[in-house]
C-alpha positions in Angstrom: -14.2 3.1 -10.3 -16.7 0.1 -10.8 -13.7 -2.4 -12.8 -11.1 -1.5 -10.1 -10.1 -4.7 -8.1 -9.4 -2.3 -4.8 -12.7 -0.6 -5.0 -14.8 -4.2 -5.3 -12.2 -5.3 -2.1 -13.2 -2.2 -0.1 -16.9 -2.9 -1.2 -15.9 -6.6 -0.2 -16.4 -8.1 -3.0 -13.6 -9.7 -3.5 -12.8 -11.0 -0.2 -9.0 -10.0 1.1 -7.3 -10.6 4.5 -8.2 -7.2 6.1 -5.8 -5.2 8.7 -7.2 -2.3 9.2 -10.2 -0.5 8.5 -11.4 2.7 9.0 -13.5 5.3 7.2 -11.0 6.4 5.0 -8.5 3.9 5.0 -8.1 -0.2 3.9 -5.3 -2.0 4.4 -4.9 -5.6 3.6 -2.6 -8.6 2.8 -1.0 -8.9 -1.0 -1.8 -12.1 -2.8 1.8 -12.5 -4.0 4.3 -11.3 -0.9 7.2 -9.6 -1.7 7.9 -10.4 2.0 6.8 -12.1 5.2 4.8 -9.5 5.6 3.3 -7.3 3.0 -0.1 -5.5 3.0 -1.2 -2.4 1.3 -2.5 0.4 2.6 -4.9 2.2 -0.3 -7.6 5.0 0.2 -11.1 4.2 0.0 -11.4 7.0 -1.6 -10.7 5.8 -5.4 -7.7 8.2 -6.9 -6.1 6.3 -9.6 -3.0 7.2 -8.7 0.0 9.8 -6.7 -0.2 12.2 -10.6 -3.8 12.6 -9.5 -3.4 13.4 -5.6 -4.8 17.0 -4.9 -4.0 20.0 -2.4 -8.0 18.0 -1.1 -6.4 14.5 -0.2 -3.2 16.2 1.9 -5.1 14.8 5.4 -6.2 11.5 3.6 -2.4 11.2 2.2 -1.1 11.9 5.9 -3.2 8.8 7.8 -2.0 6.9 5.3 1.2 7.6 6.3 0.8 8.4 10.1 -0.9 4.7 9.7 2.2 2.9 7.8 4.8 2.8 10.5 2.2 1.5 13.2 0.8 -1.6 11.3 4.2 -2.5 9.9 4.9 -2.6 13.8 1.8 -4.4 14.5 2.3 -6.7 11.6 6.2 -7.7 13.0 8.4 -5.7 10.8 10.2 -4.6 14.5 13.1 -3.7 12.5 12.0 -2.1 9.5 10.3 -2.1 6.5 9.7 -1.0 2.8 7.2 1.6 1.4 6.4 1.6 -2.1 4.4 3.3 -4.5 4.8 2.7 -8.2 3.1 5.6 -9.9 1.8 5.1 -14.1 3.2 2.5 -16.4 6.3 3.6 -16.0 7.0 3.2 -12.5 5.4 -0.1 -12.2 1.8 0.1 -11.0 -0.6 -2.2 -12.3 -3.1 -1.2 -10.4 -4.7 2.4 -10.5 -6.3 3.1 -7.4 -3.6 4.9 -5.3 -2.1 2.4 -3.5 1.1 2.0 -0.7 3.1 -0.9 -0.2 4.0 -1.8 3.3 6.8 -4.6 2.6 9.8 -6.2 6.1 9.4 -8.9 8.3 12.0 -11.1 8.4 15.5 -11.4 9.6 17.0 -10.2 6.3 17.4 -7.1 4.5 15.6 -6.6 2.3 17.1 -5.9 -1.4 18.0 -3.2 -2.7 15.6 -2.2 -5.2 17.5 0.1 -7.6 21.5 -1.0 -8.5 23.7 1.5 -8.5 25.2 1.5 -12.2 28.4 2.8 -10.4 
């Protein structure tokens, strides 16, 4: 946890462009945005990945899911957005602190993430 980049962002040790903060959750813009709107919602509690979520995290995860559409609209995603939680190495997780990407904005539909094999 002490070397976790997201924990350092939460503590203010690494600068970020904050979108939202309360006692439990922090949201900030991605430094390499994939779309006009791209920010992350993270719990302040260090949870390495979705695999480590337990029953005791239910309210925290619910809060994140309730914040996602509100913050997406506030950031300009008026016609939809994508939420992504990469989990583990195979799932493409790069930072091992649970985080939800919120991606959208612009007038074009987001590209297909996983092409249909047929």
